[in-house]
N, CA, C and O atoms as CSV, one atom per row, in Angstrom:
chain,resi,resn,atom,element,x,y,z
A,1,MET,N,N,-18.852,173.009,-127.699
A,1,MET,CA,C,-19.425,173.027,-126.302
A,1,MET,C,C,-18.308,172.525,-125.490
A,1,MET,O,O,-17.441,171.818,-126.003
A,2,VAL,N,N,-18.281,172.882,-124.143
A,2,VAL,CA,C,-17.192,172.627,-123.279
A,2,VAL,C,C,-17.674,172.127,-122.121
A,2,VAL,O,O,-18.792,172.509,-121.774
A,3,LYS,N,N,-17.009,171.262,-121.358
A,3,LYS,CA,C,-17.519,170.838,-119.844
A,3,LYS,C,C,-16.485,171.520,-119.083
A,3,LYS,O,O,-15.273,171.425,-119.272
A,4,ILE,N,N,-17.179,172.333,-118.061
A,4,ILE,CA,C,-16.232,172.756,-117.065
A,4,ILE,C,C,-16.696,172.235,-115.818
A,4,ILE,O,O,-17.877,172.229,-115.471
A,5,GLU,N,N,-15.620,171.745,-115.076
A,5,GLU,CA,C,-15.576,171.018,-113.903
A,5,GLU,C,C,-14.731,171.899,-112.828
A,5,GLU,O,O,-13.561,172.232,-113.013
A,6,ALA,N,N,-15.538,172.243,-111.617
A,6,ALA,CA,C,-14.737,172.991,-110.634
A,6,ALA,C,C,-14.990,172.260,-109.404
A,6,ALA,O,O,-16.095,171.863,-109.034
A,7,VAL,N,N,-13.714,172.091,-108.707
A,7,VAL,CA,C,-13.818,171.291,-107.258
A,7,VAL,C,C,-13.551,172.590,-106.355
A,7,VAL,O,O,-12.588,173.347,-106.472
A,8,ILE,N,N,-14.523,172.686,-105.499
A,8,ILE,CA,C,-14.328,173.938,-104.674
A,8,ILE,C,C,-14.847,173.701,-103.161
A,8,ILE,O,O,-15.422,172.643,-102.906
A,9,LYS,N,N,-14.669,174.579,-102.254
A,9,LYS,CA,C,-14.836,174.383,-100.990
A,9,LYS,C,C,-16.410,174.313,-100.813
A,9,LYS,O,O,-17.168,174.970,-101.527
A,10,PRO,N,N,-16.807,173.532,-99.884
A,10,PRO,CA,C,-18.308,173.279,-99.752
A,10,PRO,C,C,-19.079,174.457,-99.419
A,10,PRO,O,O,-20.217,174.631,-99.852
A,11,PHE,N,N,-18.425,175.345,-98.585
A,11,PHE,CA,C,-19.388,176.576,-98.132
A,11,PHE,C,C,-19.658,177.633,-99.460
A,11,PHE,O,O,-20.577,178.453,-99.467
A,12,LYS,N,N,-18.827,177.479,-100.411
A,12,LYS,CA,C,-18.786,178.291,-101.381
A,12,LYS,C,C,-19.924,177.989,-102.667
A,12,LYS,O,O,-20.112,178.731,-103.631
A,13,LEU,N,N,-20.507,176.889,-102.427
A,13,LEU,CA,C,-21.467,176.241,-103.437
A,13,LEU,C,C,-22.521,177.275,-103.753
A,13,LEU,O,O,-22.694,177.628,-104.920
A,14,ASP,N,N,-23.219,177.766,-102.776
A,14,ASP,CA,C,-24.313,178.653,-102.956
A,14,ASP,C,C,-23.689,179.925,-103.907
A,14,ASP,O,O,-24.295,180.268,-104.922
A,15,ALA,N,N,-22.685,180.456,-103.575
A,15,ALA,CA,C,-22.297,181.702,-104.331
A,15,ALA,C,C,-21.749,181.286,-105.738
A,15,ALA,O,O,-21.769,182.129,-106.635
A,16,VAL,N,N,-21.297,180.123,-105.961
A,16,VAL,CA,C,-20.976,179.701,-107.308
A,16,VAL,C,C,-22.451,179.460,-108.003
A,16,VAL,O,O,-22.689,180.069,-109.046
A,17,LYS,N,N,-23.342,178.672,-107.498
A,17,LYS,CA,C,-24.594,178.681,-108.023
A,17,LYS,C,C,-25.438,180.067,-108.414
A,17,LYS,O,O,-26.195,180.179,-109.378
A,18,ASP,N,N,-25.188,180.883,-107.633
A,18,ASP,CA,C,-25.797,182.358,-107.760
A,18,ASP,C,C,-25.076,183.052,-109.052
A,18,ASP,O,O,-25.658,183.662,-109.949
A,19,ALA,N,N,-23.673,182.815,-108.935
A,19,ALA,CA,C,-22.933,183.389,-110.026
A,19,ALA,C,C,-23.352,182.809,-111.558
A,19,ALA,O,O,-23.571,183.542,-112.523
A,20,LEU,N,N,-23.410,181.441,-111.569
A,20,LEU,CA,C,-23.783,180.788,-112.691
A,20,LEU,C,C,-25.291,181.215,-113.299
A,20,LEU,O,O,-25.542,181.399,-114.490
A,21,ALA,N,N,-26.121,181.313,-112.304
A,21,ALA,CA,C,-27.578,181.717,-112.636
A,21,ALA,C,C,-27.532,183.161,-113.146
A,21,ALA,O,O,-28.464,183.480,-113.884
A,22,GLU,N,N,-26.695,183.996,-112.903
A,22,GLU,CA,C,-26.730,185.329,-113.337
A,22,GLU,C,C,-26.149,185.401,-114.795
A,22,GLU,O,O,-26.386,186.308,-115.593
A,23,LEU,N,N,-25.316,184.256,-115.032
A,23,LEU,CA,C,-25.046,184.216,-116.427
A,23,LEU,C,C,-25.982,183.543,-117.415
A,23,LEU,O,O,-25.872,183.576,-118.640
A,24,GLY,N,N,-26.970,182.893,-116.664
A,24,GLY,CA,C,-27.938,182.250,-117.481
A,24,GLY,C,C,-27.580,180.752,-117.664
A,24,GLY,O,O,-28.152,180.153,-118.574
A,25,VAL,N,N,-26.675,180.079,-116.875
A,25,VAL,CA,C,-26.378,178.672,-117.078
A,25,VAL,C,C,-27.650,177.958,-116.417
A,25,VAL,O,O,-27.958,178.285,-115.271
A,26,HIS,N,N,-28.277,177.150,-116.992
A,26,HIS,CA,C,-29.578,176.432,-116.796
A,26,HIS,C,C,-29.399,175.310,-116.036
A,26,HIS,O,O,-30.283,175.122,-115.200
A,27,GLY,N,N,-28.522,174.518,-116.081
A,27,GLY,CA,C,-28.214,173.331,-115.294
A,27,GLY,C,C,-26.778,173.083,-114.905
A,27,GLY,O,O,-25.807,173.663,-115.392
A,28,MET,N,N,-26.755,172.057,-113.875
A,28,MET,CA,C,-25.335,171.776,-113.278
A,28,MET,C,C,-25.498,170.426,-112.629
A,28,MET,O,O,-26.612,170.006,-112.315
A,29,THR,N,N,-24.499,169.814,-112.449
A,29,THR,CA,C,-24.408,168.589,-111.658
A,29,THR,C,C,-23.468,168.868,-110.493
A,29,THR,O,O,-22.340,169.311,-110.706
A,30,VAL,N,N,-23.891,168.629,-109.326
A,30,VAL,CA,C,-23.058,168.759,-108.135
A,30,VAL,C,C,-22.838,167.589,-107.353
A,30,VAL,O,O,-23.804,166.890,-107.049
A,31,VAL,N,N,-21.648,167.281,-106.979
A,31,VAL,CA,C,-21.410,166.061,-106.301
A,31,VAL,C,C,-20.384,166.248,-105.252
A,31,VAL,O,O,-19.363,166.896,-105.485
A,32,GLU,N,N,-20.652,165.628,-103.955
A,32,GLU,CA,C,-19.904,165.714,-102.826
A,32,GLU,C,C,-18.716,164.778,-103.105
A,32,GLU,O,O,-18.890,163.581,-103.334
A,33,VAL,N,N,-17.498,165.359,-103.081
A,33,VAL,CA,C,-16.274,164.623,-103.170
A,33,VAL,C,C,-15.196,164.756,-102.189
A,33,VAL,O,O,-15.270,165.716,-101.423
A,34,ARG,N,N,-14.233,163.973,-102.087
A,34,ARG,CA,C,-13.126,164.170,-101.079
A,34,ARG,C,C,-11.876,164.134,-101.873
A,34,ARG,O,O,-11.807,163.541,-102.949
A,35,GLY,N,N,-10.800,164.831,-101.285
A,35,GLY,CA,C,-9.639,164.773,-102.044
A,35,GLY,C,C,-8.660,165.642,-101.360
A,35,GLY,O,O,-8.940,166.190,-100.294
A,36,PHE,N,N,-7.344,165.801,-102.036
A,36,PHE,CA,C,-6.386,166.726,-101.356
A,36,PHE,C,C,-5.556,167.115,-102.508
A,36,PHE,O,O,-5.628,166.497,-103.571
A,37,GLY,N,N,-4.729,168.171,-102.325
A,37,GLY,CA,C,-3.967,168.753,-103.384
A,37,GLY,C,C,-2.539,169.144,-102.556
A,37,GLY,O,O,-2.000,168.321,-101.815
A,38,ARG,N,N,-2.105,170.234,-102.734
A,38,ARG,CA,C,-0.917,170.603,-102.079
A,38,ARG,C,C,-0.954,170.837,-100.718
A,38,ARG,O,O,0.122,170.975,-100.135
A,39,GLN,N,N,-2.158,170.920,-100.002
A,39,GLN,CA,C,-2.166,171.251,-98.664
A,39,GLN,C,C,-2.150,169.876,-97.860
A,39,GLN,O,O,-1.924,169.909,-96.650
A,40,LYS,N,N,-2.393,168.629,-98.532
A,40,LYS,CA,C,-2.330,167.363,-97.913
A,40,LYS,C,C,-3.040,167.169,-96.748
A,40,LYS,O,O,-2.495,166.469,-95.894
A,41,GLY,N,N,-4.365,167.725,-96.465
A,41,GLY,CA,C,-4.952,167.514,-95.383
A,41,GLY,C,C,-4.418,168.109,-94.098
A,41,GLY,O,O,-3.547,168.973,-94.200
A,42,HIS,N,N,-4.861,167.727,-92.850
A,42,HIS,CA,C,-4.519,168.272,-91.707
A,42,HIS,C,C,-4.696,167.319,-90.578
A,42,HIS,O,O,-5.249,166.231,-90.741
A,43,ARG,N,N,-4.216,167.735,-89.403
A,43,ARG,CA,C,-4.375,166.819,-88.124
A,43,ARG,C,C,-5.633,167.404,-87.484
A,43,ARG,O,O,-6.034,168.552,-87.678
A,44,GLU,N,N,-6.182,166.537,-86.739
A,44,GLU,CA,C,-7.303,166.856,-85.822
A,44,GLU,C,C,-7.231,166.113,-84.549
A,44,GLU,O,O,-6.614,165.048,-84.583
A,45,LEU,N,N,-7.830,166.544,-83.271
A,45,LEU,CA,C,-7.826,165.947,-82.123
A,45,LEU,C,C,-9.253,165.550,-81.801
A,45,LEU,O,O,-10.222,166.302,-81.907
A,46,PHE,N,N,-9.280,164.275,-81.392
A,46,PHE,CA,C,-10.832,163.730,-81.034
A,46,PHE,C,C,-10.668,162.818,-79.927
A,46,PHE,O,O,-10.024,161.771,-79.995
A,47,ARG,N,N,-11.330,163.291,-78.802
A,47,ARG,CA,C,-11.505,162.516,-77.599
A,47,ARG,C,C,-9.853,162.201,-77.016
A,47,ARG,O,O,-9.586,161.161,-76.414
A,48,GLY,N,N,-9.001,163.091,-77.256
A,48,GLY,CA,C,-7.646,162.950,-76.672
A,48,GLY,C,C,-6.847,162.235,-77.917
A,48,GLY,O,O,-5.617,162.249,-77.878
A,49,ASN,N,N,-7.427,161.696,-78.868
A,49,ASN,CA,C,-6.400,160.968,-80.079
A,49,ASN,C,C,-6.255,161.852,-81.050
A,49,ASN,O,O,-7.189,162.524,-81.488
A,50,GLU,N,N,-5.002,161.919,-81.479
A,50,GLU,CA,C,-4.802,162.769,-82.856
A,50,GLU,C,C,-5.039,161.940,-83.895
A,50,GLU,O,O,-4.729,160.761,-83.721
A,51,TYR,N,N,-5.632,162.337,-85.203
A,51,TYR,CA,C,-5.525,161.570,-86.239
A,51,TYR,C,C,-5.461,162.539,-87.632
A,51,TYR,O,O,-5.904,163.687,-87.617
A,52,VAL,N,N,-4.978,162.054,-88.583
A,52,VAL,CA,C,-4.950,162.782,-89.933
A,52,VAL,C,C,-6.058,162.587,-90.688
A,52,VAL,O,O,-6.549,161.487,-90.942
A,53,VAL,N,N,-6.567,163.930,-91.146
A,53,VAL,CA,C,-7.495,163.931,-92.120
A,53,VAL,C,C,-6.871,164.266,-93.612
A,53,VAL,O,O,-6.684,165.407,-94.036
A,54,ASP,N,N,-6.624,163.201,-94.231
A,54,ASP,CA,C,-5.854,163.490,-95.639
A,54,ASP,C,C,-6.918,163.474,-96.810
A,54,ASP,O,O,-6.413,163.589,-97.927
A,55,LEU,N,N,-8.046,163.376,-96.774
A,55,LEU,CA,C,-9.115,163.442,-97.689
A,55,LEU,C,C,-10.049,164.592,-97.297
A,55,LEU,O,O,-10.856,164.303,-96.414
A,56,LEU,N,N,-10.093,165.783,-97.760
A,56,LEU,CA,C,-10.782,166.912,-97.484
A,56,LEU,C,C,-12.111,166.929,-98.135
A,56,LEU,O,O,-12.132,166.628,-99.328
A,57,PRO,N,N,-13.148,167.211,-97.588
A,57,PRO,CA,C,-14.376,167.214,-98.192
A,57,PRO,C,C,-14.452,168.601,-99.170
A,57,PRO,O,O,-14.207,169.745,-98.788
A,58,LYS,N,N,-14.835,168.212,-100.452
A,58,LYS,CA,C,-15.061,169.412,-101.519
A,58,LYS,C,C,-16.245,169.124,-102.216
A,58,LYS,O,O,-16.852,168.072,-102.013
A,59,MET,N,N,-16.668,170.067,-103.116
A,59,MET,CA,C,-17.884,169.813,-103.883
A,59,MET,C,C,-17.334,169.936,-105.399
A,59,MET,O,O,-16.531,170.807,-105.735
A,60,LYS,N,N,-17.837,169.005,-106.231
A,60,LYS,CA,C,-17.515,169.213,-107.698
A,60,LYS,C,C,-18.685,169.500,-108.476
A,60,LYS,O,O,-19.606,168.703,-108.656
A,61,VAL,N,N,-18.599,170.971,-109.050
A,61,VAL,CA,C,-19.686,171.310,-109.828
A,61,VAL,C,C,-19.309,171.102,-111.393
A,61,VAL,O,O,-18.166,171.308,-111.802
A,62,GLU,N,N,-20.238,170.727,-112.127
A,62,GLU,CA,C,-20.024,170.401,-113.568
A,62,GLU,C,C,-21.098,171.029,-114.372
A,62,GLU,O,O,-22.276,170.802,-114.095
A,63,VAL,N,N,-20.761,171.809,-115.355
A,63,VAL,CA,C,-21.798,172.556,-116.382
A,63,VAL,C,C,-21.069,172.279,-117.604
A,63,VAL,O,O,-19.851,172.137,-117.708
A,64,VAL,N,N,-22.107,172.204,-118.690
A,64,VAL,CA,C,-21.659,172.319,-119.942
A,64,VAL,C,C,-22.273,173.568,-120.732
A,64,VAL,O,O,-23.492,173.736,-120.777
A,65,VAL,N,N,-21.539,174.273,-121.236
A,65,VAL,CA,C,-21.891,175.393,-121.901
A,65,VAL,C,C,-21.320,175.597,-123.386
A,65,VAL,O,O,-20.492,174.842,-123.895
A,66,SER,N,N,-21.841,176.645,-123.968
A,66,SER,CA,C,-21.322,176.547,-125.394
A,66,SER,C,C,-19.910,177.569,-125.161
A,66,SER,O,O,-19.626,178.242,-124.170
A,67,ASP,N,N,-19.230,177.426,-126.332
A,67,ASP,CA,C,-17.758,177.819,-126.400
A,67,ASP,C,C,-17.904,179.168,-126.153
A,67,ASP,O,O,-17.013,179.622,-125.435
A,68,ASP,N,N,-18.858,180.062,-126.569
A,68,ASP,CA,C,-18.681,181.543,-126.360
A,68,ASP,C,C,-18.886,181.877,-124.815
A,68,ASP,O,O,-18.582,182.989,-124.386
A,69,LEU,N,N,-19.377,180.945,-124.043
A,69,LEU,CA,C,-19.554,181.147,-122.522
A,69,LEU,C,C,-18.511,180.725,-121.716
A,69,LEU,O,O,-18.444,181.044,-120.529
A,70,GLU,N,N,-17.567,179.927,-122.358
A,70,GLU,CA,C,-16.564,179.281,-121.583
A,70,GLU,C,C,-15.785,180.202,-120.739
A,70,GLU,O,O,-15.648,179.815,-119.579
A,71,ASN,N,N,-15.159,181.501,-121.089
A,71,ASN,CA,C,-14.542,182.405,-120.330
A,71,ASN,C,C,-15.311,183.262,-119.357
A,71,ASN,O,O,-14.813,183.735,-118.336
A,72,ALA,N,N,-16.546,183.429,-119.739
A,72,ALA,CA,C,-17.397,184.134,-118.638
A,72,ALA,C,C,-17.737,183.145,-117.396
A,72,ALA,O,O,-17.752,183.576,-116.243
A,73,VAL,N,N,-17.979,181.935,-117.677
A,73,VAL,CA,C,-18.253,180.951,-116.607
A,73,VAL,C,C,-17.178,180.525,-116.018
A,73,VAL,O,O,-17.314,180.252,-114.825
A,74,THR,N,N,-16.017,180.363,-116.542
A,74,THR,CA,C,-14.723,180.293,-115.664
A,74,THR,C,C,-14.296,181.288,-114.682
A,74,THR,O,O,-13.799,181.093,-113.573
A,75,VAL,N,N,-14.589,182.459,-115.308
A,75,VAL,CA,C,-14.211,183.766,-114.398
A,75,VAL,C,C,-15.188,183.859,-113.239
A,75,VAL,O,O,-14.853,184.157,-112.093
A,76,ALA,N,N,-16.408,183.582,-113.627
A,76,ALA,CA,C,-17.522,183.673,-112.430
A,76,ALA,C,C,-17.235,182.482,-111.442
A,76,ALA,O,O,-17.392,182.697,-110.240
A,77,ILE,N,N,-16.886,181.423,-111.804
A,77,ILE,CA,C,-16.766,180.419,-110.889
A,77,ILE,C,C,-15.551,180.778,-109.997
A,77,ILE,O,O,-15.662,180.694,-108.774
A,78,ARG,N,N,-14.371,181.183,-110.590
A,78,ARG,CA,C,-13.228,181.593,-109.966
A,78,ARG,C,C,-13.504,182.707,-108.831
A,78,ARG,O,O,-13.112,182.631,-107.667
A,79,GLU,N,N,-14.270,183.774,-109.409
A,79,GLU,CA,C,-14.386,184.681,-108.562
A,79,GLU,C,C,-15.262,184.365,-107.313
A,79,GLU,O,O,-14.998,184.680,-106.153
A,80,ALA,N,N,-16.329,183.700,-107.752
A,80,ALA,CA,C,-17.316,183.207,-106.439
A,80,ALA,C,C,-16.715,182.234,-105.521
A,80,ALA,O,O,-17.042,182.193,-104.335
A,81,ALA,N,N,-15.772,181.385,-106.082
A,81,ALA,CA,C,-15.017,180.310,-105.021
A,81,ALA,C,C,-13.949,180.876,-104.450
A,81,ALA,O,O,-13.497,180.202,-103.524
A,82,CYS,N,N,-13.318,181.993,-104.698
A,82,CYS,CA,C,-12.100,182.304,-104.260
A,82,CYS,C,C,-12.326,182.838,-102.769
A,82,CYS,O,O,-13.297,183.538,-102.480
A,83,THR,N,N,-11.431,182.484,-101.925
A,83,THR,CA,C,-11.214,182.877,-100.427
A,83,THR,C,C,-10.088,183.482,-100.457
A,83,THR,O,O,-9.996,184.473,-99.733
A,84,GLY,N,N,-8.997,183.120,-101.219
A,84,GLY,CA,C,-7.627,183.574,-101.030
A,84,GLY,C,C,-6.759,182.677,-100.383
A,84,GLY,O,O,-5.536,182.819,-100.417
A,85,ASN,N,N,-7.428,181.601,-99.695
A,85,ASN,CA,C,-6.487,180.640,-99.008
A,85,ASN,C,C,-6.151,179.387,-99.747
A,85,ASN,O,O,-6.746,179.166,-100.802
A,86,ILE,N,N,-5.326,178.606,-99.336
A,86,ILE,CA,C,-4.967,177.206,-99.887
A,86,ILE,C,C,-6.184,176.347,-99.812
A,86,ILE,O,O,-6.980,176.449,-98.879
A,87,GLY,N,N,-6.322,175.552,-100.734
A,87,GLY,CA,C,-7.441,174.704,-100.757
A,87,GLY,C,C,-8.587,175.177,-101.456
A,87,GLY,O,O,-9.584,174.455,-101.428
A,88,ASP,N,N,-8.644,176.470,-102.203
A,88,ASP,CA,C,-9.792,177.010,-102.747
A,88,ASP,C,C,-10.228,176.094,-104.047
A,88,ASP,O,O,-11.390,176.197,-104.443
A,89,GLY,N,N,-9.458,175.338,-104.616
A,89,GLY,CA,C,-9.818,174.273,-105.716
A,89,GLY,C,C,-9.259,174.668,-106.916
A,89,GLY,O,O,-8.333,175.470,-107.041
A,90,LYS,N,N,-9.946,173.982,-107.948
A,90,LYS,CA,C,-9.489,173.893,-109.314
A,90,LYS,C,C,-10.465,173.938,-110.188
A,90,LYS,O,O,-11.597,173.591,-109.850
A,91,ILE,N,N,-10.207,174.350,-111.388
A,91,ILE,CA,C,-11.310,174.542,-112.669
A,91,ILE,C,C,-10.498,173.810,-113.760
A,91,ILE,O,O,-9.334,174.037,-114.091
A,92,PHE,N,N,-11.326,172.914,-114.237
A,92,PHE,CA,C,-11.012,172.154,-115.575
A,92,PHE,C,C,-11.899,172.345,-116.607
A,92,PHE,O,O,-13.105,172.195,-116.414
A,93,VAL,N,N,-11.404,172.693,-117.800
A,93,VAL,CA,C,-12.233,172.920,-118.872
A,93,VAL,C,C,-11.885,171.856,-119.963
A,93,VAL,O,O,-10.704,171.814,-120.306
A,94,THR,N,N,-12.761,170.994,-120.550
A,94,THR,CA,C,-12.526,170.072,-121.639
A,94,THR,C,C,-13.361,170.256,-122.853
A,94,THR,O,O,-14.507,170.662,-122.664
A,95,ASP,N,N,-13.029,170.057,-123.892
A,95,ASP,CA,C,-13.998,170.102,-125.120
A,95,ASP,C,C,-14.858,168.941,-125.080
A,95,ASP,O,O,-14.357,167.877,-124.715
A,96,LEU,N,N,-16.146,168.992,-125.419
A,96,LEU,CA,C,-17.170,168.112,-125.398
A,96,LEU,C,C,-17.611,167.762,-126.903
A,96,LEU,O,O,-18.097,168.532,-127.732
A,97,LYS,N,N,-17.360,166.612,-127.016
A,97,LYS,CA,C,-17.776,166.191,-128.432
A,97,LYS,C,C,-19.215,166.192,-128.735
A,97,LYS,O,O,-19.634,166.732,-129.758
A,98,GLU,N,N,-19.922,165.661,-127.964
A,98,GLU,CA,C,-21.354,165.597,-128.190
A,98,GLU,C,C,-22.321,165.474,-126.850
A,98,GLU,O,O,-21.933,165.160,-125.725
A,99,ALA,N,N,-23.460,165.748,-127.184
A,99,ALA,CA,C,-24.462,165.706,-125.940
A,99,ALA,C,C,-25.674,165.214,-126.539
A,99,ALA,O,O,-25.969,165.591,-127.673
A,100,VAL,N,N,-26.433,164.389,-125.884
A,100,VAL,CA,C,-27.655,163.804,-126.300
A,100,VAL,C,C,-28.731,163.776,-125.275
A,100,VAL,O,O,-28.640,163.022,-124.307
A,101,ARG,N,N,-29.787,164.602,-125.457
A,101,ARG,CA,C,-31.037,164.374,-124.535
A,101,ARG,C,C,-31.652,162.970,-124.729
A,101,ARG,O,O,-32.068,162.537,-125.803
A,102,ILE,N,N,-31.655,162.326,-123.565
A,102,ILE,CA,C,-32.328,160.868,-123.633
A,102,ILE,C,C,-33.959,160.958,-124.054
A,102,ILE,O,O,-34.416,160.144,-124.857
A,103,ARG,N,N,-34.629,161.791,-123.578
A,103,ARG,CA,C,-35.796,161.800,-123.673
A,103,ARG,C,C,-36.469,162.174,-125.109
A,103,ARG,O,O,-37.544,161.747,-125.530
A,104,THR,N,N,-35.633,163.020,-125.719
A,104,THR,CA,C,-36.199,163.525,-127.109
A,104,THR,C,C,-35.096,163.002,-128.391
A,104,THR,O,O,-35.447,162.861,-129.562
A,105,GLY,N,N,-33.882,162.790,-127.933
A,105,GLY,CA,C,-32.982,162.382,-128.977
A,105,GLY,C,C,-32.301,163.704,-129.294
A,105,GLY,O,O,-31.326,163.629,-130.042
A,106,GLU,N,N,-32.628,164.798,-128.884
A,106,GLU,CA,C,-31.906,166.051,-129.406
A,106,GLU,C,C,-30.383,166.025,-129.244
A,106,GLU,O,O,-30.027,165.375,-128.262
A,107,THR,N,N,-29.482,166.525,-129.904
A,107,THR,CA,C,-28.091,166.557,-129.891
A,107,THR,C,C,-27.499,167.887,-129.914
A,107,THR,O,O,-28.125,168.868,-130.316
A,108,GLY,N,N,-26.353,167.930,-129.508
A,108,GLY,CA,C,-25.414,169.146,-129.507
A,108,GLY,C,C,-25.969,170.243,-128.328
A,108,GLY,O,O,-26.393,169.915,-127.220
A,109,GLU,N,N,-25.873,171.410,-128.769
A,109,GLU,CA,C,-26.272,172.526,-127.915
A,109,GLU,C,C,-27.676,172.460,-127.453
A,109,GLU,O,O,-28.001,172.933,-126.364
A,110,ASN,N,N,-28.585,171.838,-128.315
A,110,ASN,CA,C,-30.004,171.850,-128.110
A,110,ASN,C,C,-30.291,170.729,-127.160
A,110,ASN,O,O,-31.404,170.728,-126.635
A,111,ALA,N,N,-29.505,169.841,-126.886
A,111,ALA,CA,C,-29.619,168.842,-125.639
A,111,ALA,C,C,-29.139,169.481,-124.244
A,111,ALA,O,O,-29.436,168.996,-123.152
A,112,VAL,N,N,-28.453,170.495,-124.403
A,112,VAL,CA,C,-27.814,171.090,-123.173
A,112,VAL,C,C,-29.077,171.977,-122.725
A,112,VAL,O,O,-29.013,172.675,-121.713
């Protein structure tokens, strides 16, 4: 099993959810996050005062899938989240040692 974490632009969340649903991914965790990468934020003007927005709003999508779905899920997220502009986000893939369903005690892929 692998855990795939994607940090994406907020308005791309629905496209990513739809792309994952087409692959048969049953569950995901979505968290509103803030951060910056190479773009390092931007300046905005509010009531005549300029201020720096250095932590930009993003969405973090986490899914756990079997090893054989890793490439398909990664490609689907990338294609759905891509705008071609700076700040599109990142995808991180990590090996997952174990998963346990709390209610039933099932482990491994059965727990996912």
